[in-house]
C-alpha positions as CSV (number, residue, x, y, z in Angstrom):
1,M,-17.1,-13.0,23.1
2,E,-16.3,-9.5,24.6
3,K,-15.9,-6.0,23.0
4,L,-12.8,-4.8,22.0
5,Q,-10.0,-3.2,25.3
6,L,-9.5,0.4,24.8
7,N,-6.2,1.1,25.3
8,P,-5.8,3.4,28.7
9,R,-5.9,7.0,26.8
10,A,-8.9,5.9,24.4
11,R,-10.5,5.4,27.4
12,H,-9.6,8.0,28.9
13,L,-10.8,10.4,26.7
14,L,-14.5,8.2,26.4
15,V,-14.7,8.8,30.1
16,Q,-14.0,12.3,29.7
17,Y,-15.8,13.1,26.7
18,H,-19.2,11.3,28.6
19,Q,-18.4,12.3,31.6
20,N,-17.6,16.2,31.1
21,G,-19.6,16.5,27.9
22,L,-16.5,18.4,26.6
23,L,-16.2,18.8,23.1
24,Y,-13.3,19.0,20.8
25,K,-11.8,21.9,20.4
26,S,-8.5,21.2,18.8
27,K,-6.8,19.5,15.9
28,Q,-4.7,18.2,17.8
29,Q,-7.6,15.9,20.2
30,L,-8.3,15.1,16.8
31,R,-5.9,13.9,15.8
32,E,-5.2,12.0,18.9
33,I,-8.8,10.3,18.0
34,T,-7.3,9.6,14.5
35,V,-4.4,8.0,16.0
36,L,-6.3,6.2,18.4
37,N,-8.5,4.4,16.0
38,L,-5.8,3.6,13.8
39,Q,-5.1,1.7,16.6
40,L,-8.7,0.1,16.8
41,A,-7.9,-1.0,12.8
42,K,-4.8,-3.4,13.7
43,Q,-6.8,-5.2,16.4
44,T,-9.9,-5.0,14.2
45,E,-6.8,-6.8,11.4
46,S,-5.9,-9.1,14.1
47,I,-9.3,-10.0,14.9
48,K,-9.4,-10.8,10.9
49,K,-6.6,-13.0,11.2
50,I,-8.3,-15.0,13.8
51,I,-11.2,-15.4,12.3
52,N,-9.5,-16.8,9.0
53,Q,-7.7,-19.6,11.4
54,L,-11.0,-20.1,13.0
55,Y,-12.7,-20.9,9.7
56,S,-9.8,-23.3,9.3
57,L,-10.3,-25.1,12.2
58,E,-14.4,-25.4,11.1
59,L,-13.5,-26.9,8.1
60,I,-11.8,-29.5,9.4
61,T,-12.5,-30.5,12.2
62,Q,-15.1,-33.4,12.6
63,D,-16.4,-33.1,15.9
64,P,-19.7,-31.5,15.0
65,K,-19.6,-29.9,18.7
66,L,-16.3,-28.0,18.3
67,K,-17.3,-27.3,14.3
68,N,-20.6,-25.5,15.5
69,R,-18.6,-24.0,18.7
70,L,-15.8,-22.4,16.9
71,K,-18.4,-21.1,14.1
72,M,-19.9,-19.4,17.5
73,M,-16.3,-18.1,17.9
74,R,-16.1,-16.5,14.2
75,D,-19.4,-15.0,14.0
76,E,-18.5,-13.2,17.7
77,A,-15.6,-12.1,15.9
78,C,-16.7,-10.5,13.1
79,E,-19.1,-8.7,15.5
80,V,-16.6,-6.9,16.9
81,V,-14.5,-6.1,13.2
82,F,-17.7,-5.3,11.7
83,S,-19.2,-2.1,14.1
84,D,-19.5,1.5,13.0
85,D,-19.9,2.7,16.0
86,H,-15.6,3.9,16.9
87,W,-16.0,6.0,12.8
88,D,-19.5,7.2,14.4
89,F,-17.1,8.6,17.8
90,F,-14.7,10.1,15.5
91,L,-17.6,11.4,13.1
92,R,-19.4,13.0,15.8
93,S,-15.7,14.8,17.5
94,F,-15.1,15.7,14.0
95,T,-18.4,17.3,13.6
96,Q,-18.1,19.5,16.3
97,I,-14.4,20.9,15.6
98,H,-15.2,21.1,12.1
99,P,-19.3,21.7,12.3
100,A,-20.0,22.7,8.3
101,F,-17.4,20.5,6.9
102,F,-19.7,17.8,5.9
103,E,-22.0,19.9,4.7
104,K,-20.1,21.8,2.6
105,I,-19.1,18.2,1.1
106,K,-22.6,17.0,0.5
107,S,-23.6,19.9,-2.0
108,K,-20.7,20.1,-3.7
109,C,-21.1,15.6,-4.3
110,G,-24.7,15.6,-3.5
111,K,-25.1,11.9,-1.4
112,P,-21.1,11.2,-0.9
113,T,-20.9,7.7,1.0
114,P,-19.5,7.1,4.2
115,D,-16.4,5.7,3.5
116,T,-15.9,9.2,1.2
117,L,-17.1,11.3,4.2
118,R,-14.0,9.1,6.6
119,F,-12.1,9.7,3.8
120,C,-12.7,13.6,3.3
121,A,-12.0,13.9,7.0
122,L,-9.2,12.1,6.9
123,M,-7.4,14.1,4.7
124,K,-8.9,17.3,6.1
125,L,-6.4,16.3,8.9
126,G,-3.5,16.5,6.4
127,I,-3.0,12.3,6.9
128,N,-0.9,11.2,4.5
129,N,-2.5,8.1,1.8
130,Q,-0.5,6.2,2.7
131,K,-2.4,6.3,7.0
132,I,-5.3,6.8,5.2
133,A,-5.5,3.4,3.2
134,F,-4.3,2.4,6.6
135,I,-6.8,3.3,8.3
136,L,-9.4,2.8,5.6
137,G,-9.0,-1.4,5.1
138,V,-7.6,-0.3,1.5
139,S,-5.2,-0.5,-1.1
140,V,-3.2,3.1,-1.7
141,K,-3.5,2.4,-5.3
142,S,-7.8,1.6,-4.9
143,L,-6.9,5.4,-2.3
144,K,-5.9,7.2,-5.4
145,V,-8.4,5.7,-7.5
146,K,-11.0,7.2,-4.7
147,R,-9.0,10.7,-5.1
148,N,-9.8,10.1,-8.7
149,R,-13.3,9.5,-8.5
150,L,-14.3,12.5,-6.3
151,K,-12.5,14.8,-7.8
152,N,-14.5,13.9,-10.5
153,Q,-18.1,14.7,-8.0
154,L,-16.7,17.3,-7.2
155,K,-16.4,18.8,-10.9
156,L,-13.6,19.6,-9.8
157,E,-10.8,21.1,-13.1
158,G,-7.6,18.8,-14.0
159,S,-5.1,21.4,-12.3
160,E,-7.0,22.2,-9.4
161,C,-6.2,20.4,-5.8
162,L,-8.2,17.8,-4.2
163,Q,-6.5,18.5,-0.8
164,S,-6.1,22.3,-1.5
165,F,-10.0,21.6,-2.6
166,I,-10.2,20.1,0.5
167,N,-9.0,22.6,3.0
168,S,-10.1,25.0,2.0
169,L,-13.7,23.5,2.7
């Protein structure tokens, strides 16, 4: 199975980035990367549905050769879905614009998980909770729990706003 195909704009930005060694210096460019990641997340959801359908077919198929082929297809699709390459690209780009951001987060809350760092970066961009939840693949309710845990890790007082704190970094 082939890797996910990037849309023309994403491909253009990626080629431009690698060929010219350009740094993403504006929030607008970082927002474009975020939108591209969101599009990739939608593609990922579609592939997850296909994986589930392949699994269902695998369960009801009697032919061992077909069953094996379905399993191979499902495994290949899983490799594509569970890749962190797009997040690595996003985080590298984000770090170029906000070089000390993740160090400041780490100094305040010890050893944050990669998900926590992603969440903080998306908050820094001013993306709303619903979009962040979609990008991270969690429910809005789970995101609220994540916000409260992060607020506790950062030792923010009850009246202190997490968004204001993130923006100040």
